[in-house]
VEXTORKE-685288 format. One record per residue (C-alpha): x, y, z; residue number from 0. Coordinates in steps of 0.05 Angstrom, whole numbers, plus 5000, padded with zeros to 4 digits. Layout:
BEGIN
+------+------+------+-----+
|   xx |   yy |   zz |   n |
+------+------+------+-----+
|    X |    Y |    Z | NUM |
...
+------+------+------+-----+
***
This chain:
BEGIN
+------+------+------+-----+
|   xx |   yy |   zz |   n |
+------+------+------+-----+
| 5000 | 5000 | 5000 |   0 |
| 5054 | 5045 | 5019 |   1 |
| 5092 | 5031 | 4956 |   2 |
| 5031 | 5042 | 4913 |   3 |
| 5018 | 5108 | 4948 |   4 |
| 5090 | 5128 | 4940 |   5 |
| 5089 | 5116 | 4865 |   6 |
| 5023 | 5150 | 4856 |   7 |
| 5047 | 5209 | 4895 |   8 |
| 5109 | 5213 | 4853 |   9 |
| 5070 | 5215 | 4788 |  10 |
| 5023 | 5265 | 4817 |  11 |
| 5081 | 5306 | 4840 |  12 |
| 5114 | 5302 | 4771 |  13 |
| 5049 | 5324 | 4740 |  14 |
| 5041 | 5381 | 4789 |  15 |
| 5113 | 5401 | 4776 |  16 |
| 5101 | 5403 | 4701 |  17 |
| 5035 | 5440 | 4705 |  18 |
| 5063 | 5507 | 4728 |  19 |
| 5117 | 5502 | 4675 |  20 |
| 5065 | 5490 | 4621 |  21 |
| 5021 | 5544 | 4650 |  22 |
| 5080 | 5592 | 4652 |  23 |
| 5097 | 5577 | 4581 |  24 |
| 5025 | 5586 | 4559 |  25 |
| 5019 | 5649 | 4598 |  26 |
| 5082 | 5676 | 4568 |  27 |
| 5059 | 5658 | 4499 |  28 |
| 4992 | 5690 | 4511 |  29 |
| 5022 | 5754 | 4538 |  30 |
| 5067 | 5760 | 4476 |  31 |
| 5012 | 5745 | 4427 |  32 |
| 4992 | 5800 | 4379 |  33 |
| 4917 | 5813 | 4376 |  34 |
| 4884 | 5801 | 4309 |  35 |
| 4886 | 5861 | 4264 |  36 |
| 4950 | 5891 | 4293 |  37 |
| 5019 | 5889 | 4262 |  38 |
| 5081 | 5907 | 4301 |  39 |
| 5115 | 5928 | 4236 |  40 |
| 5061 | 5980 | 4220 |  41 |
| 5087 | 6052 | 4220 |  42 |
| 5059 | 6099 | 4273 |  43 |
| 5002 | 6144 | 4250 |  44 |
| 5025 | 6209 | 4217 |  45 |
| 4990 | 6275 | 4221 |  46 |
| 4992 | 6333 | 4171 |  47 |
| 5041 | 6372 | 4214 |  48 |
| 5087 | 6312 | 4215 |  49 |
| 5091 | 6312 | 4140 |  50 |
| 5113 | 6384 | 4132 |  51 |
| 5181 | 6395 | 4104 |  52 |
| 5230 | 6417 | 4157 |  53 |
| 5247 | 6491 | 4150 |  54 |
| 5315 | 6519 | 4167 |  55 |
| 5307 | 6592 | 4189 |  56 |
| 5376 | 6607 | 4160 |  57 |
| 5348 | 6595 | 4090 |  58 |
| 5302 | 6654 | 4100 |  59 |
| 5352 | 6704 | 4127 |  60 |
| 5411 | 6746 | 4104 |  61 |
| 5450 | 6772 | 4164 |  62 |
| 5514 | 6809 | 4176 |  63 |
| 5540 | 6808 | 4105 |  64 |
| 5589 | 6858 | 4073 |  65 |
| 5614 | 6871 | 4002 |  66 |
| 5579 | 6811 | 3971 |  67 |
| 5525 | 6794 | 3920 |  68 |
| 5472 | 6750 | 3952 |  69 |
| 5398 | 6733 | 3950 |  70 |
| 5350 | 6678 | 3929 |  71 |
| 5335 | 6647 | 3861 |  72 |
| 5264 | 6633 | 3837 |  73 |
| 5231 | 6577 | 3875 |  74 |
| 5273 | 6584 | 3939 |  75 |
| 5224 | 6624 | 3981 |  76 |
| 5156 | 6603 | 3954 |  77 |
| 5116 | 6652 | 3995 |  78 |
| 5155 | 6647 | 4061 |  79 |
| 5175 | 6705 | 4105 |  80 |
| 5244 | 6734 | 4094 |  81 |
| 5292 | 6777 | 4135 |  82 |
| 5351 | 6820 | 4114 |  83 |
| 5391 | 6852 | 4169 |  84 |
| 5458 | 6886 | 4184 |  85 |
| 5484 | 6882 | 4113 |  86 |
| 5533 | 6933 | 4085 |  87 |
| 5552 | 6949 | 4013 |  88 |
| 5516 | 6888 | 3985 |  89 |
| 5477 | 6874 | 3921 |  90 |
| 5416 | 6834 | 3942 |  91 |
| 5369 | 6800 | 3893 |  92 |
| 5307 | 6763 | 3917 |  93 |
| 5277 | 6734 | 3853 |  94 |
| 5218 | 6701 | 3885 |  95 |
| 5152 | 6718 | 3919 |  96 |
| 5148 | 6723 | 3995 |  97 |
| 5097 | 6732 | 4051 |  98 |
| 5132 | 6791 | 4084 |  99 |
| 5202 | 6820 | 4082 | 100 |
| 5236 | 6862 | 4136 | 101 |
| 5301 | 6899 | 4124 | 102 |
| 5336 | 6925 | 4186 | 103 |
| 5401 | 6963 | 4198 | 104 |
| 5427 | 6959 | 4127 | 105 |
| 5475 | 7010 | 4097 | 106 |
| 5494 | 7026 | 4025 | 107 |
| 5459 | 6966 | 3993 | 108 |
| 5425 | 6955 | 3926 | 109 |
| 5364 | 6910 | 3933 | 110 |
| 5313 | 6878 | 3886 | 111 |
| 5253 | 6845 | 3919 | 112 |
| 5204 | 6800 | 3882 | 113 |
| 5129 | 6809 | 3897 | 114 |
| 5110 | 6809 | 3971 | 115 |
| 5040 | 6788 | 3990 | 116 |
| 5041 | 6829 | 4054 | 117 |
| 5087 | 6884 | 4078 | 118 |
| 5158 | 6906 | 4063 | 119 |
| 5186 | 6944 | 4123 | 120 |
| 5252 | 6981 | 4123 | 121 |
| 5278 | 7002 | 4191 | 122 |
| 5341 | 7040 | 4210 | 123 |
| 5370 | 7036 | 4140 | 124 |
| 5413 | 7086 | 4103 | 125 |
| 5435 | 7097 | 4030 | 126 |
| 5390 | 7043 | 4001 | 127 |
| 5372 | 7036 | 3927 | 128 |
| 5318 | 6986 | 3913 | 129 |
| 5264 | 6956 | 3869 | 130 |
| 5202 | 6934 | 3909 | 131 |
| 5133 | 6904 | 3894 | 132 |
| 5087 | 6893 | 3953 | 133 |
| 5018 | 6901 | 3984 | 134 |
| 5044 | 6950 | 4038 | 135 |
| 5107 | 6991 | 4039 | 136 |
| 5134 | 7025 | 4102 | 137 |
| 5198 | 7057 | 4127 | 138 |
| 5218 | 7079 | 4196 | 139 |
| 5281 | 7117 | 4217 | 140 |
| 5311 | 7112 | 4147 | 141 |
| 5355 | 7162 | 4110 | 142 |
| 5368 | 7172 | 4036 | 143 |
| 5331 | 7117 | 3999 | 144 |
| 5314 | 7113 | 3925 | 145 |
| 5257 | 7065 | 3912 | 146 |
| 5227 | 7040 | 3847 | 147 |
| 5160 | 7019 | 3875 | 148 |
| 5097 | 6980 | 3860 | 149 |
| 5051 | 6984 | 3920 | 150 |
| 4977 | 6964 | 3923 | 151 |
| 4963 | 7010 | 3982 | 152 |
| 4988 | 7079 | 4003 | 153 |
| 5063 | 7077 | 4019 | 154 |
| 5081 | 7103 | 4088 | 155 |
| 5145 | 7135 | 4113 | 156 |
| 5157 | 7150 | 4186 | 157 |
| 5215 | 7189 | 4216 | 158 |
| 5250 | 7182 | 4149 | 159 |
| 5286 | 7234 | 4107 | 160 |
| 5315 | 7240 | 4037 | 161 |
| 5266 | 7190 | 4008 | 162 |
| 5256 | 7188 | 3932 | 163 |
| 5206 | 7146 | 3894 | 164 |
| 5197 | 7123 | 3822 | 165 |
| 5151 | 7075 | 3786 | 166 |
| 5170 | 7001 | 3787 | 167 |
| 5206 | 6980 | 3723 | 168 |
| 5231 | 6909 | 3722 | 169 |
| 5225 | 6842 | 3687 | 170 |
| 5249 | 6771 | 3697 | 171 |
| 5215 | 6710 | 3666 | 172 |
| 5179 | 6686 | 3729 | 173 |
| 5157 | 6755 | 3753 | 174 |
| 5086 | 6754 | 3725 | 175 |
| 5073 | 6687 | 3760 | 176 |
| 5103 | 6714 | 3824 | 177 |
| 5055 | 6773 | 3822 | 178 |
| 4997 | 6725 | 3815 | 179 |
| 5023 | 6680 | 3872 | 180 |
| 5029 | 6741 | 3917 | 181 |
| 4958 | 6763 | 3900 | 182 |
| 4981 | 6829 | 3871 | 183 |
| 4953 | 6864 | 3809 | 184 |
| 5003 | 6897 | 3763 | 185 |
| 4951 | 6952 | 3752 | 186 |
| 4944 | 6973 | 3825 | 187 |
| 5005 | 7016 | 3837 | 188 |
| 5004 | 7075 | 3884 | 189 |
| 5078 | 7088 | 3880 | 190 |
| 5073 | 7164 | 3882 | 191 |
| 5017 | 7172 | 3933 | 192 |
| 5063 | 7176 | 3994 | 193 |
| 5038 | 7188 | 4064 | 194 |
| 5089 | 7219 | 4112 | 195 |
| 5070 | 7198 | 4181 | 196 |
| 5117 | 7248 | 4214 | 197 |
| 5119 | 7311 | 4170 | 198 |
| 5164 | 7368 | 4189 | 199 |
| 5139 | 7439 | 4177 | 200 |
| 5176 | 7473 | 4121 | 201 |
| 5213 | 7410 | 4099 | 202 |
| 5200 | 7355 | 4049 | 203 |
| 5220 | 7286 | 4072 | 204 |
| 5204 | 7254 | 4005 | 205 |
| 5202 | 7271 | 3931 | 206 |
| 5195 | 7236 | 3863 | 207 |
| 5254 | 7213 | 3822 | 208 |
| 5264 | 7247 | 3755 | 209 |
| 5216 | 7222 | 3701 | 210 |
| 5273 | 7193 | 3660 | 211 |
| 5305 | 7156 | 3718 | 212 |
| 5331 | 7087 | 3699 | 213 |
| 5334 | 7029 | 3748 | 214 |
| 5404 | 7010 | 3724 | 215 |
| 5430 | 7079 | 3746 | 216 |
| 5413 | 7058 | 3817 | 217 |
| 5410 | 6982 | 3821 | 218 |
| 5459 | 6943 | 3776 | 219 |
| 5442 | 6879 | 3739 | 220 |
| 5468 | 6816 | 3774 | 221 |
| 5542 | 6803 | 3765 | 222 |
| 5551 | 6753 | 3708 | 223 |
| 5597 | 6713 | 3753 | 224 |
| 5545 | 6708 | 3809 | 225 |
| 5494 | 6653 | 3821 | 226 |
| 5442 | 6699 | 3790 | 227 |
| 5474 | 6699 | 3721 | 228 |
| 5419 | 6652 | 3695 | 229 |
| 5363 | 6701 | 3712 | 230 |
| 5347 | 6741 | 3650 | 231 |
| 5328 | 6810 | 3677 | 232 |
| 5307 | 6873 | 3640 | 233 |
| 5296 | 6944 | 3664 | 234 |
| 5268 | 6968 | 3597 | 235 |
| 5202 | 7004 | 3615 | 236 |
| 5170 | 6972 | 3553 | 237 |
| 5183 | 6903 | 3582 | 238 |
| 5166 | 6919 | 3654 | 239 |
| 5112 | 6874 | 3683 | 240 |
| 5082 | 6935 | 3717 | 241 |
| 5061 | 6990 | 3669 | 242 |
| 5102 | 7054 | 3675 | 243 |
| 5057 | 7110 | 3699 | 244 |
| 5067 | 7184 | 3708 | 245 |
| 5034 | 7181 | 3776 | 246 |
| 5029 | 7245 | 3816 | 247 |
| 5074 | 7286 | 3770 | 248 |
| 5043 | 7346 | 3736 | 249 |
| 5005 | 7328 | 3673 | 250 |
| 5029 | 7353 | 3606 | 251 |
| 4959 | 7366 | 3579 | 252 |
| 4891 | 7386 | 3607 | 253 |
| 4858 | 7332 | 3565 | 254 |
| 4852 | 7262 | 3595 | 255 |
| 4812 | 7202 | 3574 | 256 |
| 4783 | 7143 | 3613 | 257 |
| 4791 | 7076 | 3579 | 258 |
| 4760 | 7015 | 3615 | 259 |
| 4766 | 6941 | 3597 | 260 |
| 4712 | 6895 | 3625 | 261 |
| 4731 | 6825 | 3646 | 262 |
| 4743 | 6775 | 3591 | 263 |
| 4792 | 6722 | 3568 | 264 |
| 4845 | 6771 | 3546 | 265 |
| 4833 | 6832 | 3590 | 266 |
| 4905 | 6839 | 3614 | 267 |
| 4934 | 6827 | 3545 | 268 |
| 4886 | 6878 | 3516 | 269 |
| 4905 | 6929 | 3568 | 270 |
| 4979 | 6919 | 3551 | 271 |
| 4962 | 6926 | 3477 | 272 |
| 4927 | 6992 | 3490 | 273 |
| 4988 | 7019 | 3529 | 274 |
| 5032 | 7002 | 3469 | 275 |
| 4984 | 7035 | 3421 | 276 |
| 4979 | 7101 | 3459 | 277 |
| 5054 | 7103 | 3473 | 278 |
| 5066 | 7098 | 3398 | 279 |
| 5024 | 7161 | 3391 | 280 |
| 5062 | 7197 | 3446 | 281 |
| 5005 | 7198 | 3496 | 282 |
| 5021 | 7187 | 3570 | 283 |
| 4994 | 7135 | 3618 | 284 |
| 4977 | 7172 | 3683 | 285 |
| 4948 | 7117 | 3727 | 286 |
| 4915 | 7048 | 3725 | 287 |
| 4868 | 7009 | 3770 | 288 |
| 4839 | 6939 | 3773 | 289 |
| 4776 | 6935 | 3816 | 290 |
| 4710 | 6897 | 3822 | 291 |
| 4645 | 6935 | 3812 | 292 |
| 4573 | 6924 | 3833 | 293 |
| 4513 | 6948 | 3792 | 294 |
| 4504 | 7008 | 3838 | 295 |
| 4577 | 7026 | 3829 | 296 |
| 4569 | 7024 | 3753 | 297 |
| 4509 | 7070 | 3757 | 298 |
| 4546 | 7119 | 3802 | 299 |
| 4610 | 7119 | 3761 | 300 |
| 4585 | 7115 | 3689 | 301 |
| 4518 | 7151 | 3700 | 302 |
| 4483 | 7159 | 3633 | 303 |
| 4521 | 7099 | 3603 | 304 |
| 4508 | 7053 | 3662 | 305 |
| 4450 | 7011 | 3635 | 306 |
| 4492 | 6985 | 3577 | 307 |
| 4549 | 6966 | 3623 | 308 |
| 4516 | 6932 | 3683 | 309 |
| 4516 | 6863 | 3651 | 310 |
| 4590 | 6869 | 3635 | 311 |
| 4615 | 6869 | 3707 | 312 |
| 4592 | 6799 | 3725 | 313 |
| 4654 | 6762 | 3700 | 314 |
| 4706 | 6796 | 3744 | 315 |
| 4743 | 6862 | 3758 | 316 |
| 4752 | 6917 | 3708 | 317 |
| 4818 | 6948 | 3687 | 318 |
| 4817 | 7024 | 3678 | 319 |
| 4869 | 7072 | 3652 | 320 |
| 4876 | 7147 | 3651 | 321 |
| 4911 | 7170 | 3587 | 322 |
| 4934 | 7241 | 3576 | 323 |
| 4952 | 7287 | 3518 | 324 |
| 4922 | 7335 | 3469 | 325 |
| 4873 | 7297 | 3425 | 326 |
| 4875 | 7234 | 3468 | 327 |
| 4800 | 7225 | 3471 | 328 |
| 4790 | 7222 | 3396 | 329 |
| 4852 | 7178 | 3389 | 330 |
| 4826 | 7128 | 3441 | 331 |
| 4758 | 7124 | 3408 | 332 |
| 4792 | 7107 | 3342 | 333 |
| 4836 | 7055 | 3376 | 334 |
| 4774 | 7024 | 3408 | 335 |
| 4740 | 7018 | 3340 | 336 |
| 4800 | 6995 | 3301 | 337 |
| 4837 | 6950 | 3350 | 338 |
| 4785 | 6928 | 3402 | 339 |
| 4721 | 6926 | 3360 | 340 |
| 4699 | 6859 | 3390 | 341 |
| 4719 | 6876 | 3461 | 342 |
| 4676 | 6903 | 3518 | 343 |
| 4704 | 6972 | 3533 | 344 |
| 4684 | 7041 | 3557 | 345 |
| 4718 | 7102 | 3527 | 346 |
| 4705 | 7175 | 3545 | 347 |
| 4659 | 7204 | 3492 | 348 |
| 4686 | 7275 | 3487 | 349 |
| 4739 | 7318 | 3519 | 350 |
| 4688 | 7363 | 3553 | 351 |
| 4665 | 7306 | 3598 | 352 |
| 4727 | 7262 | 3599 | 353 |
| 4757 | 7294 | 3661 | 354 |
| 4692 | 7279 | 3699 | 355 |
| 4696 | 7207 | 3675 | 356 |
| 4767 | 7201 | 3702 | 357 |
| 4750 | 7233 | 3769 | 358 |
| 4687 | 7191 | 3778 | 359 |
| 4722 | 7125 | 3766 | 360 |
| 4787 | 7136 | 3803 | 361 |
| 4753 | 7168 | 3863 | 362 |
| 4709 | 7106 | 3867 | 363 |
| 4770 | 7060 | 3859 | 364 |
| 4809 | 7096 | 3913 | 365 |
| 4750 | 7090 | 3962 | 366 |
| 4741 | 7017 | 3943 | 367 |
| 4814 | 7003 | 3959 | 368 |
| 4814 | 7045 | 4023 | 369 |
| 4862 | 7098 | 3997 | 370 |
+------+------+------+-----+
***
């Protein structure tokens, strides 16, 4: 009996000894098992902010440079912010569009800036010659600047002296696309309508450059040995993306004409064609605007001609130009008939009412744009 019990006990003991081992193994296997539907090799979930390309701030700054030619080629900024600071005697070319650009503490530099969607702000700069296209232009504590400007709003200077302004005159192959990417119209340029935030009685802190001023007399073309040698630039006013306007300078004639293109497939091309046509006849382009109009705006601006024009504003903004010179009204009517016979346009009917046409439209446009 005892022997039987002993053997039985031994087998039971062996079984009991094995059971925890088996249980442990099973438990271990179970704890390491992967639930159905999961894969340990699956990549962690990515969010939109994880997929953004890493940005190095140094790619969007020029700091502490002297006696060099620097900048950015087309496609390098792509609408980012940009900073230029503490540069001396440099030629700086930014051939791309940007969100905003600030220029601080620079001395004796020549600068070209591609279209800027927001503001261009110069602070504590001296002896600067530049070409700038932007939504807003502002200077503070600056001295002696010459600026070839395209600005959609009223340029502002503050605590600045010796400021001179001319109309933007520049071209490079990507510039028209950069204007579009920056949301700027080449026809909305208030380059000569300067507001001095801190005027001094008896002094003029700003003036206009001479009418024949050439960009290359102030800002040189890129050095052919520099990285910008591949950018084909031109400062010929006839090739400038932005039309060359007389702005706030005194008009040569008392006769002006309003010429308006209504939105269509070739509105911009037609406007450029008109500028070429009138220039060939020695008439002068005073100002341009591109604005949207409502039916009530049409009635207020065009008055007796409004009913024929209301249906023409539904496809988009209009492009308007003031042209000046003796005989310009009759010449523009002939151009409209001969060159733009199939195009939706408005042209002042006679020189006795043409000045009123010009005032009505551009006063409306300035109010529309908050000028």
